[in-house]
N, C-alpha and C positions, 0 to 999 in steps of 0.2 A: 335803760329799762331793767327793773327789781320783779322779781317773782321768786313766791315762797311755795315750796314742791316738800311732798313726802308721801313715801310709799304707804297704800293704802294697804288694808284687811287681805282686800285681792292680790298683791303684789304688785299692782300698775302702781305708778306714779302721778300724785293726784294733785291737784292746785289747791293753795289755801290762800283764804282774806288775808291773814294775818302771821307774822311768824311765829311759832311754838317750838317746842322741846321737840327733839329728834327732825327737824325740818331742815330742808335745805334751801339756801338762800341764791338764787340765780343771778348774776349781775353782768347785763350785758352793755356796754356803750352807755354809761351809767354819765346823767346829765348831774350837775351840778349841785340842785337839790337833792338829786338820788344820794349823792356822795355825802353830802349834810346827812342824808338819814343814816346813811351805814355808819357814820361816827358818832352820832350823835345818841342813836335809839339802840342799835347792834354792838356798841363800841368797838367797832373796829379802829385799831391805831391809824391815824392820818400817814405815818411812813410807809406803812404797809399798803394803803390805798394808793399813795403816789406810786412807789415802784411798780403796782400792778398794772397802773397805766402807761409806763414807761415801756414803748414798743422794743428798746435797747436793753433793756433789761434781761441778763442771762438768771438761766439755770441755776437755783440753789431753793436753801430751806434755811430760817430763820426763826426765832421764838423773842419774846419779850423778855425780861428779866426776871419776872414771876412765872416764867412758863404759862400764863393765862391764855396765850394766844399763839399756833403755830401757824407759822407762814410757807407754805411750799408754791413755787413757781418752775414752770418746766413748761419747754417750748414744743409746740404741735405744729404740724405739717399743713400749709395752705397753699390755694392756687393763686398765686400774685393777679387777681383779677382789676384791681384797682391801679396798677403801677402803668407807668407810660406804654409800655409792650403791649396790653389789652386796648387802651384809649387809642393807640395807632393803628389797631390790627396787624402787630408784629407778634413774632412767635412768641408760644406759649413760655412760662416763666414760676416756676415753684418756690416759695419762700416759707420762713417758721413765723410764728408770732406767740409773745406769752400767753400763758392761763395760769391764774392765782389762786390756789385752793387756801383757803383759811380754817383752822380748826376754832371752833368758840367754846372749850369746854363748860364753862361758867353755864353759858347759855344753851350748852347741848344742842348748838347749832355746825352747820357747815356752811362756807361762804366760798361760791366760786366769782372772779372778776376775771371777763374777758373783755378786750376791746372794741372785738367784732364778731358778729354771729358765726357761729364754727360747728364745725360736724361731730365733734367730740360732746360738748353739752348738746345739741340735739337731739342726739342719738343716745342719750341717758335720758333726757327728760320724756323723749316721745317713748319710751318702752322698747328701744331695738337693741338695746344689751340688757343679757338674762339676769336673773336673782340680785338687781338693785335693790338696796335696801337703805334708806336716808341717815338711819337710826344708826348704823354701825360705821362710824365715822372712817374708821381707817381700814376697812375692807372697803368703804366708796371711793375712797382715795385713791386703795391699789388697782380697783375696776377702771377707774378712768384711766390712770395711768396704762395699763394692758391695751385699752382703747387705743391710746395716741400711738401707744407703739406699734400696735396692729394696723392703723391708719398709716403708720411712714412705711410700713413693710408693703402695702397697698399703693400706695403714691409711688415708693420706689420701682415697683412692678410697671407701674404706667410711663415713667421717666424711660425705663429700661426698651418697654414697647412702641416707645415717641422716638427715642434713639435709632432705631431699627430702622423704623419707617421712614426719617431722616433721611439716615445714609443711603437708603434704596433711592429715595430720590436723588441724592448727590451722584450716584453713580449714572443715572441718567443725564442730569441737567446740574452743573456747579453755576447756585444762582445765591445771591445775598442774602434772602430767605433762609434759605436750610442751612447756610452756615450761623446765621444770627438765632437760628432754634438750635444749633449745637452746641452754640456757644453760650445759650440762656440754659441748658439742660446740666452743663460742665457746673454753671455757677450754680444753681438748683441742689447738686451734688455735696458742693461744698459747704453751703447752707445746712443742709440736712446733716452731713458726717459732723461739724462743727456743733450744730443745736444736739445729736443724738452722744456726743462723748460729755457735754455739760449736763444733761438729763441721766444720764449713767451714773456720774458723779454723785446726783443728788441720789440716785436711789440708792445707792450703798452708804449712802449717810443715813438713810430709810432703816434700810437694812441693819446697822447698828443696833437700832431699838433703844437707843440714849434719848432720844427728842419726842418721837412720835411712838405712842407703847404699840407695841407687837403682839396679837394671840398667837395661838399654835393654829388655830384656822388660817391665819392670814399668812403664815410663812408658804405656804404652797404656791400661793398668787403671788406672792412677791419676787420666788425663784419663775415663774413663768413671764413675770413682766421682765426682770433681768433678762431671760433667756432671748426676750424678743428683740429688747432693746439692743443686746450684744447682736444679734442678727442681723440685725435691723442697718448697724455700724458696720459690720463685715461686708455687705449688700452695697452699701452706700461705696464703702471702699473699694470694692470690687467692679462695681458700673462704673466710679469716676477715671479710675486706673484706664479700663476700656475705653471708655470714653475719651479721654486725654490722649491715648495712642493712635485712636480713630481720627482724632483734629490733627494731629500731628502729620498721619499720611496723607490728610486731602490736603493737609497745606502744602506740601511735597510734589502732591500729583497736579494742584494748583500751580505751583510754582514750573512745573516740567513741560506742563501742555501750553503754559505763555511762551516759556523759552522755545518750543516747537513753532507756536506762532510766528514768532520774532522771526526765526531761522526762515522759514517759509516766504515770510513777504522781504525779507533782505534779498534770498535768493531771486524771487520775481522782480524786485526792483533791479537788483544788478542785470538779469534777461531785460527788462525791459529799456534800459539806460542804452543798450546795444545800438538799437535803431539811432536815438539821438546822436550818438557819435558818428556813424556813418553819415548823416541827413546835412548833419551838422558842417561834416569837412566837403563834402560835396556842395554844401549849399554858402560855402562863404563868396563873398563878391571883392573878392582881390587878384589882382594879378600875381600869379605865383612865377618866382625865380626859377622854375625849371618845368621841363613840359612831363611832369609823372601821374599824372591823374589821369588813369586810364575811363574812356567812354564819359568825357565830361558832359557831353553835350545829349547821353543817353538815360532820359530818367529812368526806364527799367533799370537799367543796371544795379544803382544804389536800393533799390527795392529788394532787389533777389539778393543781394548780397547781406543786407541785414536781414534779413528774412533766413537765408543760411547761417550766417553768425548765428542769430537766436536759438537756430535748434543746434548748432553744436552747443553751444554754452548750456543748454537745457540737456543736450545728454550728458555733457559731462556732470554736471548737478544733480542727476538720476544715478548715475552708475558712485558717484560717492554720498549716493540716500540723502540726498540735502532736500529733497521733496517731502519727507514726511519726517 
């Protein structure tokens, strides 16, 4: 999908029929025909298009030899709704996806390319971000980066609440679903932390002002973006450390509970083995070389003997604390 957008006189983002100077070209999940249109009519470099469609592409900033096009790619957070975890109704997981932004100074346009529909582009397109003006490309880039960093903070708070709820359920019942959820959240925090650090490196390169020209009014906005990204990195590290410690604690608890269960089962097995020993001794169909078996013809005596022996063994184990 390709759509042409531009800030109108009323300050809202309006759709255009064709590209023009000062517009925003929004490209989402492009078809081969749309990719050809990008390269042929808008003049976007093929290597930039290929990088924009690579899910494994890391955050970076690049430009062509003549500085006619500037390429910026950053990672933004998403809920992994297309993964196997959701298809099989398993616990939730978060991930990051690349978002590409390309400056076309000669055409006076700003191009964004994303592999899938995302909240960042939709919010800017639908007017949920204030003071958006597509004619000021540098400011528009910084507003998009600020919204991405704020979205990271929102998702990190969701992960924190979800981990707290999952931990509360783990206290009541240790099941595989809760453990998988905690593991997925820990992986999500690793993805977030890695992507945020790459985004921070890209922002620091932008802050130097050598590739993308920065104006005085953009400095405050860039500082806000850097502060938000740094805060998101700190939150991701704190939550990751807390969650990792919680997982280690629950692993120890699960191992200890298993040891307790095995100990109780072993005690029960020993106590239940005593009647078998007694009944086996009295049930031997052989001639003994001695007359030492008491009350051999009385069936009640071995049962009473077995019961008394079981009670004595149970009392001994109880005194040693082996039943819990």
